[in-house]
C-alpha positions in Angstrom: 59.0 34.3 -19.2 60.6 36.3 -21.9 59.4 39.7 -23.1 59.6 40.0 -26.9 57.3 43.0 -27.4 59.8 45.1 -29.5 61.5 42.5 -31.6 61.2 42.6 -35.4 60.2 39.0 -35.5 57.3 39.4 -33.0 56.1 42.5 -34.9 56.3 40.6 -38.2 54.6 37.4 -36.9 51.9 39.2 -35.0 51.0 41.1 -38.2 51.0 37.9 -40.3 47.7 36.8 -41.7 47.3 33.9 -44.0 46.4 34.8 -47.6 42.7 34.3 -48.3 41.4 31.9 -51.0 40.4 34.9 -53.1 43.9 36.4 -52.8 45.5 33.2 -54.2 46.2 33.7 -58.0 43.6 31.9 -60.0 45.7 31.8 -63.2 48.4 29.3 -63.7 51.8 30.0 -62.3 55.1 28.5 -63.5 57.5 27.0 -61.0 59.6 30.1 -60.4 56.5 32.1 -59.9 55.1 29.5 -57.5 58.2 29.5 -55.4 58.3 33.4 -55.3 54.6 33.5 -54.3 55.1 30.9 -51.5 58.2 32.6 -50.2 56.4 35.9 -50.0 53.4 34.5 -48.2 55.2 32.2 -45.8 58.5 34.0 -45.1 57.1 35.9 -42.0 56.7 32.4 -40.3 60.4 31.5 -40.9 63.7 33.0 -39.9 65.5 35.5 -42.1 67.3 33.8 -45.0 65.6 30.4 -44.3 64.2 28.9 -47.5 60.6 28.1 -47.3 60.2 26.2 -50.6 62.5 25.3 -53.5 61.5 23.9 -56.9 62.8 20.5 -55.8 60.6 20.5 -52.7 57.5 21.4 -54.7 58.3 18.6 -57.2 58.7 16.2 -54.3 55.3 17.2 -52.8 53.7 16.5 -56.3 55.5 13.1 -56.5 54.3 12.2 -53.1 50.7 13.0 -54.0 50.4 15.9 -51.6 49.8 18.4 -54.4 47.9 17.8 -57.6 50.0 17.7 -60.7 50.4 20.9 -62.6 48.5 21.3 -65.8 50.9 22.2 -68.6 53.7 23.1 -66.1 51.3 25.6 -64.5 50.1 25.5 -60.9 46.6 26.8 -60.2 44.8 28.1 -57.1 44.1 24.7 -55.6 47.7 23.6 -55.9 48.9 26.9 -54.4 46.5 26.4 -51.5 47.8 22.9 -50.9 51.4 24.2 -50.8 50.4 27.1 -48.4 49.0 24.5 -46.0 52.1 22.3 -46.4 54.2 25.3 -45.4 52.7 24.9 -41.9 52.0 21.1 -41.8 55.6 20.2 -42.7 56.6 21.6 -39.3 54.4 19.1 -37.5 53.8 16.0 -39.6 55.4 13.5 -41.8 54.5 13.2 -45.5 51.9 10.6 -44.7 50.5 12.8 -42.0 50.4 15.8 -44.3 48.5 13.6 -46.8 45.9 12.8 -44.2 45.6 16.5 -43.2 45.1 17.4 -46.9 42.6 14.7 -47.7 39.2 16.1 -48.5 36.2 14.7 -46.7 33.2 13.6 -48.8 31.8 16.6 -50.6 34.5 19.0 -49.3 36.4 21.3 -51.7 40.0 22.4 -51.4 38.6 25.9 -51.0 36.6 24.8 -47.9 39.6 23.0 -46.4 41.9 25.9 -47.1 39.4 28.4 -45.6 39.0 26.3 -42.5 42.8 26.0 -42.3 43.2 29.8 -42.5 40.6 30.3 -39.7 42.3 27.8 -37.4 45.8 29.3 -38.1 44.6 32.8 -37.4 43.0 31.7 -34.1 46.1 29.8 -33.0 48.4 32.8 -33.7 46.0 35.2 -32.0 45.9 33.0 -28.9 49.7 32.9 -28.8 50.0 36.7 -28.8 47.4 37.4 -26.2 50.0 37.4 -23.5 52.7 40.1 -23.4 55.2 37.6 -22.2 56.3 34.5 -24.0 57.5 31.3 -22.4 61.2 30.4 -22.5 62.8 28.7 -25.5 62.9 25.5 -23.6 59.2 25.6 -22.8 58.5 26.4 -26.5 60.6 23.5 -27.6 58.9 21.1 -25.2 55.4 22.3 -26.3 56.4 22.0 -29.9 57.6 18.4 -29.4 54.5 17.5 -27.3 52.1 18.8 -29.9 54.1 17.1 -32.7 53.8 13.8 -30.8 50.1 14.4 -30.2 49.5 15.3 -33.9 51.3 12.1 -35.1 49.5 9.9 -32.6 46.1 11.3 -33.7 47.0 10.9 -37.4 48.2 7.3 -36.7 45.0 6.5 -34.8 42.9 7.8 -37.6 44.9 5.6 -40.1 43.9 2.6 -38.0 40.2 3.3 -37.7 38.1 0.8 -39.5 36.1 2.2 -42.5 32.5 2.9 -41.6 30.3 0.2 -43.0 27.5 1.6 -45.2 24.1 1.4 -43.5 21.7 -1.2 -44.7 18.4 0.1 -46.0 15.3 -1.2 -44.4 12.8 -2.8 -46.8 
């Protein structure tokens, strides 16, 4: 086990909280503002100097259908929420997997999906910091790979589930 109690990264990460739906700007942001917003929100999760998003990355996520197209070159709250979730999902899933993770269930809103995402992210991070000691880097890497394999297997299995047939109404 490794003790990391006093490192700057641990302090930064343990203080990290995902931005709430209400804190996401509800007015349209241009690309440079989008990248700045995302960098500020997601940087604590990444190493110093590591780019979280670039304009090209955002454009690719739009082209892949992971993020709704901007309206008049402006990105709204829903697109920003999608991009904030992608910040995490891109560490564990392919583009197809992220598309499944971002797909809304019947009647679900992006706000509801994002709020659920934030709750789950906060719970996972809190669980991770309950212990004063962290596992070795090798154990972290193995856990990361195992969870990525599991995530992709579940996403793949969901893709192969037959569509539910509508129930027939009884006369």
